[in-house]
N, C-alpha and C positions, 0 to 999 in steps of 0.2 A: 375351334368349332363355332359355326354360326349359331346365333341364339335360336333361330327357327328350327334347327335340327336337333336341339337338345330335348330330351324327354326324361321325365321323372317316373320312376317305378311306383305304381300305386297298389301293386299286389305281388306276392311271391308264390311261385309254384314249387312244391316239394317234389324232387325227382324220385324219392322213395328209396327203399333198401335195394331194389333190383329193377332192372328194366326188361327182364326176361318174362314174357307172359306165362310160360309154362310153370314158373315158380310162384306166381302170385297166389293161387289158391292154397298150395301146401304151406306157404309161409303165413298166409292169413289164418289158417287153422292152427298152426304151431303157436303163433303169438297170441291168438285168442285164448288158447289153453293156458299159456303162461300168464296172461293177464287175469284170467279167472282165478288161477291158483294164487296169484299175488294178492288180489282183492280179498279172497277168502282167508288166506293165511294171515295177512296183516290185520284185517278187521277182526278175525277170530282171536288173534293174540291180544289186541286192545280190549275186546269184550271180556276175554278170560281173565286178564289182569284186573279189570274193573270189578268183576264178580267174585274173585277169589281173595278173601281177606288176607291169607298168608302170603300173597304175592304183593302186598302193599308195602314194598321195601324200596330203597333207593335204586337198586339194580333194575328192578322191574318197572319203576317209574321212568328210568332212562330208556328201557326196552320198549315201553309203550310209545314213548316219544319217537324213537327210531322207526317203529312200525308205522306211526302216523306220517312221518316224512317219506318213507318208502311208498306208502299208499298214495300220497299226494302227487309226487312227481312221476310215479308210474301212470297215474290217472291222467296227468297232463300230456304225457308222451304217447302212450300205447293206443288209445282210441283213434287219434289222428292218423297214426301209422296204419291201423287196420282199415280205416276209411280209404287211405291211399291205395291199398291192395285191390279194392273192389270198384273204385270209381275212376272216371276219366275227367280231365280238365274241361270245364264249361265256361263259356263267356259270361261275365257278370258285369253289372252296371258300374258307373263311376262311384255312386253312393255306396254300393256293396263293397267295392274295392277299398274305400276309405274305412269302412267298418272292419273289414278283414285286416287292414294294416294296423288299426288300433288294437285288435285282439291279438295280433301277432306280437306286438310290443309287450302287451300284458302277459302273454304266454311265455315269452323269453324271460321276463322279469321273475315270474314265479318259479319257473323251472330252475334257473340259476340259484335262487334263494334256497330251494330245498336241497340241491346238490351240495352247496357250501355248508348248509346246516348239518347234513349227514356227516361230513368230514369232522366237524367239531363235536358232534354228538358221540361219535366213536371214541374220540379223545376223552370226553367226559366219562364215558363208560369204563375206559381203561383206568382213569384216576379212581373211580369207585372201586374197582377190583384191587387196586394198590392199597387203598385204605382198609378194605375188608380183610386182606391177607397180612399186611405189614403192621397195621394198628387196629386189631379187632376190638380191643377194649374201648377205644375211642370212636368206633365206627358210627354209633348212633348220634354222637355229638358232632363229629366232623361232617357227616353226611345227613344233617337234619333236613326236614322238609323244606325249610326256608332256603337253605343253601342250595339244595337240589333245584328248587324253583328258580333261583337266581341263575344257576348254571344253564338250565334249559332256556330261560329267557335270553341269556347272553348268546347261546348258540343260534337261536332264531334271529336275534339282533344282528349278529355278524353275517348271517345268511342274507338277510334283506338289505343290509348296507352294501355288501359286495355285489348283489344283484342290481341294486340301484346305480352303482358306479358303472358297471358293464353296460347297462341299458342306456345311461346318459351318454356314454362314449359312442354307442351304436347309433343313437339318434342324430349325432352330428355328422355321420357318414352319409355321403350322397350316393344314391343308387340310380343308374340310368341304363336303359336298353335291356341289359341282362337281368332277368328276374327269376331264373331257374336256380333254386338252391339245391346243390348236389348232396342231399342228405334226406333222411326221413323225418327230421324235425329241424326247427330253426336254431341251429347251433352257431357259435361265434365264428369259428374258422370258415365254414362254408359261406357265411354272409360276407366276411371280409374279402373272400375270394372274388365276389362279383361286384365289389364296390368300385365306383368311378373315382372317388377322392382318395387321398392318402389315408392309410390305416396304421401308420407308424405309431401314433399315440395309443390306439386300440391294442396293438400288439404288445407294447411295453406294459400297459395296464394289465392286460390279460396274463402276461408272463409273471409280473410282480404279484398280482393277487392269487394266481394259481400256486406260485411258490409258497406264499404265506398260508393259503388255505390247505395246502398239502403238507408242507414241511413243519409248520407249528403243531398241528395235530399229530403228525408222525413222531416228532421229537417228544411230545407229551406221552404218546403211547409207548415209545421205546424206553423213555425214562421210567415210566411206571412198571414196565415189564422187567427192566434190569433189577429194580428193587424187589419186585415180586419173586423173580427167580432166586435172588440172593436169600430172601426169607425162606423160600421153599427148601433150598438146599441145606438150611440149618435145621429143618425138621428131621428128626432121627428115624421115625418109623416110615416104612415104605408106603403103608396105607395112608398115612397123613399126607405124604408128598403127592400121591396119586389123586387124593381128594382135592388138594389145593390146585394142582394142575388142571383137573377136570372143570373147575369153576371158571377157568380162563380160556379153555380150548375153543369154545363156541365163539367168543368175542374175537379171538385171534384169527380164526378162519374167516369171519366176516370182514375184518380189517384187511387181510391179505388180498381177498378178491376185489374189494371196492377200491382200495388205494392203488393196487396194481394196475387195474384198467384205467383209472383216472389219471395216474402219472403217465402212462403210455400215451394217453390222448392229448394231454395239455402241456406236459413239460418237454416240449421240443419246439425248435424254431418254426415259424409259420411256413417258411419256404420248403422245409423238408417233411412237412406233415402229409402223409399219404391219405388220399381220399378213402380208399377201400379199408385201410387199417383203422382210420378214424371211425368209419361206420361200424366195423366189427367191435371195436373197443366200446363205442357208445351203446351197442346192443347189450353188452355186459353190465354196464353200470346203470342203464335206464330201465332194463326189463328183467335181466337174469338175476342181478344182485337183490332187487326188491322181492323177487320170488324166493330166493335162497335163504334170506335172513330169518324168516319165521321158522323154516325147516331146521336151520342150524341151531337156533335157540330153543326149539321145542323137542326135536328128536333126541338130542343129547343132554336134555335138562331134566333132572329128576323132579324138581319142584313143579315144572310145567306139566309133566306127566301125571303127578299126584293131583294137581288142580283139575286136570281134565277128567280123571277118574272120579273125583268127588262131585264134579258137575254132572257127569252121566248118572251117578248113583242117585243124586237128588232128583234128577229128571225121572228116573225109573220109579222112585219112591212116590212122586207126585202123580205119576200115571197110574 
């Protein structure tokens, strides 16, 4: 190609979730409702854990971190998607394009960091349940505040390192002419789809890191639950077994929904990845899962219900 005919992309246009005008308003209202529930649920969970002294335990320390992660990457994704439902593409200047490109890279970096962090946070929570059920007498020693802090720090560290690797690989890709990203946010597969240069290295890195960030937490979770189930089966009383199982049911539900949608999205070759399937799967782990997690951990959790009741009683007393 002649040098004069080459063009470098300075902005990306998000195609959105659908191109059908009649669906724009209903979808806007639906995802606005989901986003409000997500913000209220996760922010409410964080505040409740901070204000309730009997929730200052390792399990709820991890849960507040999980709520923070859900809140962050939902806030990164959903507002932009809502804007796409009600606005049309406008012509912007070169300087504005450069600014947009800069924020696009920052957006991609932080989104990946929080998704990877959630994978490892769920694994840390599984280990917490394993220690609580299999070694209850050593729980306070094994899951001390210092150890929990190191675990959470490690989770965020892996998240940001993984995101940095993906972003560095994406920065080396050349984009020309095509600038329409067939998605509602700047995900890796849709970006590689419109690249002009080779994306082989990106595909290999994506597959390897996705396998690591899904399989390692999954093996940790499975290993923890094998020991948990073995310990529960040794409990003679039916009531004791039920109580032990109930402490893990919420975490297991959250794991199944999140890892199921994530594996469906990323653990397949780039060539066989369906655009529509990718969008549906992405909706699950970027908008639905962050909304469901506070509900899963609050509606079926006796400690959270008790903390809410105490909080409301204090409010009534002060009024």
